N, C-alpha and C positions, 0 to 999 in steps of 0.2 A: 504494500500500500504506500501511497505517496506521503511524504512528510508534510504536515500542515504548517504553512508559512504564515497564515493568518488564522487567528482563533479569537473570536469576540462573542462569547456566550451571553454577555450582558446586553449585547446589541440585539433588540427584538427582531429586526428584519433579518439579520444574519442567522439568528437562531432558528427562526421558522423556515427560512429558505433552504438552509443546508446544515446548520450546526446540530439541530436535534437528531437528524438521521445519523450523522457520523457518531455523535455521542452515544446514542442508544446502541449502535452496532458494537462499539468498543465495550460498553457496559455488559452486553449479553455474551461477549466472549470472555470478559474478565470474570464473570460470576462462576462458570464451571471450572475455570482455572483455579480460582480461589477455593472452590469447594474441594477440589482434589488436593490442594495444599493442606487444608484442614484435615482431610481424611488421612493422608500419609503421616502428618504430624502426630495425630491423636490415636492412631490405630494400636499403639502399644497398650492402651487402657483395656482393650479387648483381647489382644494377643496374649498378654500376661495372664489373664484369667484362664484362657484355654491352655496355656503352657502348664499352669497349675493342675488343671483337670486331666492333662495327659501325663502328668508325672515327670515333667522335665526336671533334671537334677539341680534345681535352684530353689533356695528358700524364699519366702515372701519378701524379705528384706532385699535380696539380690534382684528379684523381679521388679520391685519398686524403683530400683536405680534406673531401669530402662525408661519408665515414664518421667522420672526426674531429669535424666539426661536429655531426652527429647524436649521436655518443657524448658529447661534452661537454655539449650542451644537455640530453639525456635524463638524465644524471647530476645536473646542476644543478637541474633541475625536481623531482627527488626530494626536495630539501631542503624547499621549501614544501609539497610533497605529503605529507610526513611528518605535517603538522599539520592537514590538511584535515578529517579525520574528527572530530577534537575540536571544530573550529570550525564546521563546515558540515554534518555528518551524512554517513553512509556512502552512503546512496541518492543524495542530491544530488551527492556527489562523483563516484561511479562513473558516473552518468548523463552529467554534463557532460564529464568527462575522456575517456570513451569516444566521445561524440558529436563532440568536437573533432577526433578522428582523421580524420574525413571530409574535413577541409580539406586536409591534406597528401596524403592518398591521391588525391583528385581533382586537386589541383594538380600532383602528380608525373606523373600520366597525361597531363595537358595539356602539360607541359613536354617530356616524352619524345617527343611526336608530331613534334617538330621538332628534328633534330640540330643546327641552328644556334641553338638557344635559348642565351642567354648564361649563363656560369658562375654569375653572381650569382643567377639564377633557381633553378638547381639547389641552390645553397647556401641560399637562402631555404626551399626545400622540405625540405632536410635539417634546417634549424633547427627548422621546425615539426614534423617527424616526431619530434623529441625529446620531444614530448608523450607519445608511447607509452612512452618510457623512464621518464618521471616517474610514469606510472600505477602502476608496481609498488609504490612506497612507500605510496600511498594504499590500494591493494588489500590489501596485506599487513597494514597497520595495521587496516583495517576488519575483515578476517576474524579477526584475533587476538582481537577483542572478542566474537565470536560463540560461541567454543568454550571448554569447560572446560580447565583447565590440563593435565590428563592426556591430552587429545587434541590439544593445540596442535601438537606435532611433526608428527602425521599430517595435520591439517587444513591447516597452513601449507605442509607439503611437497606436498600435493595442489595447492593453489592456485598455488604457485610452480613446481612441477615441470610440471604440465600447462599452466600459463601460459607457461613457457619453451618449450613445444612450438611457440610462435609462431615461434621461430627456425627450427626444423626444418620446420614447415608452410610457412613462407615459402620456404625453400631448396628444397623439393620443388615447391610450387605455382607459384612465379614462373617458373622455367625452362619448366614445362609450358604455362602459359597464354600464354607468349610465342610458342609454335609455331603458333598458329592465330588467326583473326580473331574472337576471342570477343565483342568489343564493336562489331563493324562495324555492327550494327543501330542503334547510337547515334551513328553517324558519327564513331567514335573513331579516326580517322586511318588512313593507309595503312601497308602493310608496308614494312620496310627489308631490305636484303640484307646478310647476314653477310660480312665481309671476312676473318674468321678463324674457324676451327671453334669451335663452341660445344657444348653438351651438355645432357642432362636425366638423370633417374633411369635411363632405359633405354639410355643410350649417347650417342655423339657425333653432332653435327649438322654436316655439312660446310659449308665456306665456299661462298657462292653461294646458300644457302637463304634463304627468306623468314623474317622474324621480326617480331613485334609487341611491341616493348619497352614501349610505353605501357600494356599490360595489367598490368604489374608494379604500377602504382598503382591502376588501375580495379578490379581483382579484389577488393580489400578492401571496396569499397562494398557488395558482395553480403552481407557479414557485418555490417558496422558499422551499416547502417541498421536491420536487424531487432534488433540488440543494443541500439540506443538505446531502442526500445520495451520490450524485455525488462527493462532496468535500471530504467526508470521505473515500470513496472507490476508488477515482480516482486521488487524489493529493499526493504529497510527501513532507516530511520534508527533508531538506538538512542538515545532521548532520556532518558538517565539521567545522574546526577551523575558516574559513572565514565567515561562515553564522550562524549556530547555534551550537556552540562548546559544550555546556552543555545542551542537549535536555532533559527536564523533561518528566515524564509520562504524559499522556493526562489529568488526573484530576488536576495535579499540574499546568500544562500549563493553563487550563481553569480558575483556581483560580487566577493565576497571571493576566490574561487578565481582569477578572472581577474586581479585586482590582484596577488595573490601570485605567480602564474605570470609576470606582467609583469616583476616584479623578477628572477626567474630568467632570463628572456630577456635582460633588460638586461645583467646581469653576464656572461652567456655571450657576448653580442655583443662587449662590451668586451674580454673575455679573448681571444676568437678574433681580433679585430682586432689586438691587441698581438702575437700569436704568428705569424699567417699572413704569408707574403711578399706583397709588393706586387702581384705578378702573379696572386695568388689573392685579390685584393680585401682584403688585409690592410694593415697599416701598414708592413711591411718592417722593423720594429724587431727582430724575431726574439727576443722575450722568451722565455727557456727555458720549456718546457711545465710543468716542476715549479713554477716561480714562478707561472705563470698559474693552475694548479690551486689553489694556496693562496689567491691573490687572489680567485678566483671563489668559492671556498668561504666564506672569511671575509666577503667583500663581500655575498654573498647572505644569510648569517645576520644580519649587522649591519643591512642595509637592511630586512629583515623586521621588525625591532624598532621601526622608525619608523612602522609602520602604527598608526593611532589606535585609541583606545577599547578595546573588549572584545577585539579581536584582539591588541593589545599585552599586555593582562593575561593572556590565555590563553597566549600565546607565552612570556611570562616564567615562567609556571608550568611549561610543558613544557620550557623551556630548562634546567631543573634537571638534565636528563640529562647535560649537559656538565660538571657538577661531580662526576660519578661516573666514577672511573677505568676502570671496566669497560665504559663506553660506548666508550672509546678502544681498549681491548683487543679487544673484540668487533668493532670497526670494522676493525682490522688482520686478524683472522681471517676476516672476511667478504670482505675484499679478496682473500685467498688463494683462497676458494672461488668466490663469485659473480663477483668481479672477473676471475678467470681465465676462467671460463666465458664471460662475455659478451665479454670482450676477444678471446679466441681465436676465438669465433664470428664476430666482426667481421673478424679478420685472416686467418682460415684460407683462405677461397676465393682471395683475392688472393695469399697466400703460395704456395699450390699452383701458381697460374698463373705466378708469377714464378720460383720455384725449379725447378719440374719441367717447365714449359711451354716452356723455352728450353734450348738446349745451351750449355754454358759452355766456350768455346774460346779457346785462346791465339792471338792474332794479333800478330805482330811483338813477341813477348815480353810482351804485355799480355793479361790475362784479360778476355774480352768476354762479355756476358750478354744479347745481343739477337738471337741466331740461333734462330728458331722450331724447336722440337723436335717432329718429326712423330709421335714415339712417346710424347709426354708425356700424362699423364692429364688428363682434362677436370675442371676445378675444379667445374663445376656438376653433374657426375656423382657426385663423392665428398664434396663439402663438407658435405652435409646429415647424413651418417652420424654424425659425432662429436658435434655438438650434440644429435642425436636420442638418442644413448645417455646423454648428460649429463642431459637433461630426463627421459627415461624412468626413470632410476634415482633421481631426486631424491626422490620419495615414499618409496622404499626407505630413503633416508638418514633421513627423519623417523621411519619405523617402527622401524628398527634403534636409533635414538637413544632412542625411548620405552622400548625393551627393555633396552638396554645402557648408556645414558648418552651424552649428547652429546659430552663431552670425549674419551672413548675412541675414538669413531668419528672425530672430527676428527683425532685424533693419527695414526690409521692412514692416513687420507686424505692428510695432510701428508707422511708418509713416501713414499707411493706417488708423489705429485706431484714430490718431489725427484728420485726415480729416473727417472721418465718424462721430466722436463724435461732432465736431463743426457743421457739416451739420444737424445732428439730433437735436441739440439744437435749431437751427434756425427754423426748421419746428415745433418743439414742442411749441415754443413761439407763432408762428402764429396760431397753432391749438387751444391753450388754451385761445385764445382771440377771437375765431370765433364762430358764430352761426352755421356754417356748417363745423366743424373740419374735416369731412371725406374727404374734398377736398385736405387735406395735408397728408392723411394717407399713400398713396403709396410711396411718397418721404421719409417719416419717416421710413416706413417699409423697403424699399430698403437699406437705410443707415444702419439700424440695421442689415440687412443681411450681409453687408460688415463688420460691427463690429464683428459679430459672426464668420464669415469666417476667418478674420485676427486673432482673439483670438484663434480659433481652430488650425490653422497652427502654431501659436506661442507656443501653448502648446507642440507640438511635438519638435519644435526647441529648447526650453529651456531644455527639457530632454536631447537632444543631447549635449548641452553645459555642463550640469552637468556631463555627462559621460566622457567628455574630461578633465574637471577641477579637479575632485575629484578622489582619489584612490578608488578601488573597495569596500573596507570595509566601506568607508564613503559615497559612492554614494547612497546606499539604505536609510540610515537615513536622508541624505540631501534631497532626493526625498520626503520622508515622511514629514520632517519639512517644506520644502517650500510649499508643498501641503496643510499643515495645516494652515500656515499663509495666503496663498492665498484664502483658503476656507472661510475665514471671509468675503470675498466679498458677499457670500450668505446672510450674516447678514447685512453688512454695506450698500450695494447698495440699497436694498429695503428700509432701514431706511432713507437714504438720499433722495431717490425718494419721500417717504412718507412725509418727512419734507418740501421738496420744493413744492410738490403738495399742501400741506396745506397752504404754503405761496404764492400760485398762481404763482410760478416762477420755473416750472419744468426744464426749459432750463438751470438754474444755475447748476444743478447736472451734466449735460453733459459737460458744460464748465469746471467745476472742474476736471472731468475725463480726458478731453483733455489735460489740463495742466499737469496732472500726466503722461500721455502717452508721452508727450514731454520730461519730465524729464527722463523717462525710455529709450527713444531713445538716449539721451546723455550718460546715464550710460552704456548702452550696447556697444556703440561705444568706450567709454574710456577704458573699461576693456577687451573687447573681439574682437573688430573689428579694432582697431588701429594696424598698422604693428608692432609697438614696444610695444604693450600691453603685459601684463604678460601672458595671455593665448590667443594669437591670434588664432581665430577660425572662419573662415578658416585662 
């Protein structure tokens, strides 16, 4: 496709005559590309459950490192990805970042064919699947430039909301394709036998059944390969002063993207090594996860500034967003919404498995949590519903915010999230002390539906506030940066759940999140909902 030398979406005549058609075409190619990014990034939340059901030789702590690695890397890669469109053009960026997903998808399928594959190989695939997490920042930044301000809430809500369906699509598709030899014609490995009951959308699968876990990786190749062609032949670079003023040739753009992603991978690897125990290929130093997050964030931002020439010049210009206090305020609010959505999506399946899949029984005066519960709900049957609602309702958040104002919608969402988090904590405590935890599952599940719905609507409302608060040139990088910080929820929330489950107090995690949501409620009111606030919105 031709590079766009003129792009004036705020010009009504230009928009109606040609701009709307071009913008919508780019949006509808961007959405499935982003969907696949989310799917490949988050599929470890389902794969690890099935690895446990198949008896892979790893304990729950080692399996949790896979979701943590993917979460940390995906969030970190969003930092350089925030600046790709300005440096390299939207078409070149989306093409390469989508095509790169073929590597972890194929590699994960190969590794899963052998239950004796070493842990480091799965960790490497989890690291590479973080590319899918990084894609969000580039995709949102790119789409923000295509649409006029008055439609940004709806357009970004569509891109993010339908892109977020990658989580639900993955949670529905992966359990299904693992039930039959979908890729046997490619010689894609033999079946394995379930040692523990599994499930799909339509119900439980008994122990002793055949399963093809490697299909969890291979199935995404059916979408990613056609999408590589669609992004190359159907999308556009906007070669204007406001978007990409100095558009390089495609090979140079690809080299820039790979170099900047390389920095994100480097800082992620160092941070993970410092944090992980030695039996999970870490240093064993046990550096606290909060310190690791700060080190990785700061290290990535600083190392990117060492890149030479025009890259450094452009980054220095875009780094001006860090001098604006509202960048940091919106980062906190977006952690509340998207950080919660993606973090709970990563932790939800394994939480159902651990809390409700086992009976919690007193033995010699000690509460035990390792007796299988025959009446427990299947994590793979229920886990997809909550992220599905959060993604489905996200465009509604953008639409409501265009009508009512972003801050008002965010405020309502924050209040709902406080209530639902406290309610979920109460029922988690009851379940984790019960021989029949399934009696509390439906209350727990409905409260989590409320959390996902509120976080989904809040995702759209925060985008609308960003469009009001920041000038056009800064809005794209701010969207990318806030999404990067919030995406650490995919790393942090599963880690917190894992720690509190190990400590037999999973409800403490939800109480902590409720306190944070209360802080966000006050922050949003002070800056954006007070009548005399700096950016009263509405």
